[in-house]
C-alpha positions in Angstrom: 101.5 108.3 80.8 102.1 105.2 78.8 99.3 103.9 76.6 99.1 100.3 75.5 97.2 99.5 72.3 96.0 95.9 71.8 94.2 95.0 68.5 92.0 92.0 68.9 90.2 89.7 66.4 89.0 86.1 66.5 91.7 83.5 66.6 93.4 82.4 63.4 91.9 79.4 61.6 95.2 77.7 62.0 94.7 77.6 65.8 91.8 75.1 65.4 89.2 74.1 62.8 86.5 74.5 65.5 85.3 78.0 65.9 84.3 77.7 69.5 87.8 76.5 70.3 89.4 79.4 68.5 87.2 81.9 70.3 87.8 80.4 73.7 91.6 80.4 73.3 91.7 83.8 71.6 89.7 85.4 74.4 91.8 83.7 77.1 95.0 84.9 75.5 93.6 88.4 75.2 92.7 88.3 79.0 96.3 87.3 79.8 97.7 90.1 77.6 95.4 92.6 79.2 96.3 91.5 82.7 99.9 92.4 81.9 99.1 95.6 80.0 96.8 97.1 82.6 99.7 97.3 85.1 101.7 99.4 82.6 99.3 102.2 81.7 96.0 103.1 80.1 95.1 100.1 77.9 92.9 100.3 74.7 91.5 97.3 73.0 90.6 97.8 69.3 88.0 95.3 68.3 84.7 94.7 66.7 84.2 91.5 68.7 81.4 91.8 71.3 83.0 89.2 73.7 86.3 91.0 73.4 84.6 94.3 74.3 83.0 92.6 77.3 86.2 91.1 78.5 88.1 94.4 78.1 85.3 96.2 80.1 85.5 93.5 82.8 89.3 94.0 83.2 89.0 97.8 83.1 90.4 98.5 79.6 89.0 101.0 77.2 87.7 99.8 73.8 87.5 101.3 70.3 85.9 100.0 67.2 88.1 98.2 64.7 87.7 99.9 61.3 88.0 96.5 59.7 90.8 97.0 57.2 93.5 94.9 58.9 96.0 95.0 61.7 97.7 98.3 60.8 94.5 100.4 60.6 93.3 98.8 63.9 96.4 100.1 65.6 96.1 103.5 64.0 92.5 103.7 65.4 93.8 103.0 68.9 96.7 105.4 68.9 96.3 108.4 71.2 96.7 111.0 68.5 96.5 113.9 70.9 99.1 112.5 73.2 102.9 112.8 72.9 104.0 110.2 75.4 105.2 106.6 74.9 102.9 104.0 73.3 103.2 100.2 73.4 101.4 98.2 70.7 101.0 94.5 71.8 99.4 91.7 69.8 96.7 89.8 71.6 98.3 86.3 70.9 101.3 86.5 73.2 99.9 84.7 76.3 103.2 84.3 78.0 103.6 88.0 78.6 104.0 89.4 82.1 104.3 93.0 83.2 108.1 92.9 83.4 108.2 92.1 79.7 106.3 95.3 78.8 108.4 97.3 81.2 111.5 95.9 79.4 110.1 96.9 76.1 109.3 100.4 77.4 112.9 100.7 78.8 114.3 99.5 75.5 112.4 102.2 73.5 114.8 105.0 72.7 113.9 108.7 73.1 112.8 109.8 69.7 112.7 106.3 68.3 111.1 102.9 68.5 111.7 99.4 69.7 110.2 96.2 68.5 109.9 92.5 69.4 110.2 90.2 66.4 108.3 86.9 66.2 110.2 83.8 65.1 108.8 84.2 61.5 110.0 87.8 61.1 106.7 89.5 61.8 106.2 92.0 64.7 104.6 91.0 68.0 105.1 94.3 69.9 106.2 97.8 69.4 107.5 100.5 71.7 107.0 104.0 70.3 108.4 107.1 72.0 105.5 109.0 70.4 102.4 107.7 68.4 103.4 109.7 65.4 106.2 107.2 64.7 103.8 104.4 63.8 103.2 103.3 60.3 101.0 100.3 59.3 103.7 98.0 58.1 102.5 94.6 59.4 102.7 91.3 57.5 105.5 89.0 56.4 108.9 90.6 57.1 107.4 93.5 59.0 110.1 93.6 61.6 112.6 94.6 59.0 110.2 97.1 57.5 109.6 98.8 60.9 113.4 99.2 61.3 113.8 100.5 57.8 110.9 103.0 58.3 112.6 104.3 61.5 116.0 104.7 59.8 114.4 106.5 56.8 113.0 109.0 59.2 116.4 109.4 60.9 115.2 107.7 64.0 116.8 105.0 66.2 115.3 101.5 66.1 116.0 98.8 68.6 115.3 95.1 68.3 114.5 94.0 71.8 115.0 90.4 72.8 112.1 89.6 75.1 111.3 85.9 74.8 107.7 86.0 76.2 106.8 88.7 73.6 108.6 86.9 70.8 106.5 83.7 71.4 103.1 84.2 69.6 100.5 81.6 69.2 99.5 80.7 65.6 98.7 77.0 66.0 97.7 74.5 68.6 101.3 73.1 68.4 102.5 76.5 69.6 100.2 76.2 72.7 101.4 72.6 73.3 105.0 74.0 73.3 104.2 76.9 75.5 101.6 75.5 77.8 103.7 75.6 81.0 104.5 79.3 80.3 101.1 80.8 79.2 99.1 82.9 81.6 96.3 81.7 83.9 93.4 82.4 81.6 95.0 80.5 78.7 96.0 77.6 81.1 92.3 77.4 82.3 91.0 77.4 78.7 93.4 74.6 77.7 92.2 72.5 80.7 88.6 73.1 79.8 89.2 72.1 76.2 91.0 69.0 77.3 88.0 68.1 79.4 85.7 68.5 76.4 87.9 66.1 74.4 87.9 63.6 77.2 84.1 63.4 77.4 
């Protein structure tokens, strides 16, 4: 059975200077990501955010505590260490994702290897691992190249999958303006609500 790991933290400060706006958008994007992930397999949200835990429970996803040392350790905490099947790792800020995107990533993952979806800035938005043991916490600037190099150093195949909805992450409000017609329903609703607030 496929396991999907989704690390979640409050939205980046670049998304909005207002904390309530960041939280509203981050939770909405998480909801859209989980809606896609839950159709693929067992989904685990790694977070120390109480509202993130509540949303995951509402949608039927499992939760684990974020150890608090960054994105990589959060993923490690969510990996099913006793399992040997495929794992998808999906960031919580890709609100355009639909189930077919995750199935495409799963299909692109080679047996005994990994697949990744690179963001426009060279970071990594999603990983497909044929087994959890293939993961190494290599996130940060240029991480897509590091994941490929890591796989090759282990003698494993690495595939760069071109999946537009997974490549489009949201770092700033400009990203949301650009993607607003493609984002999922929860993110659409949050944007409408925030526009109403501005109009009042």
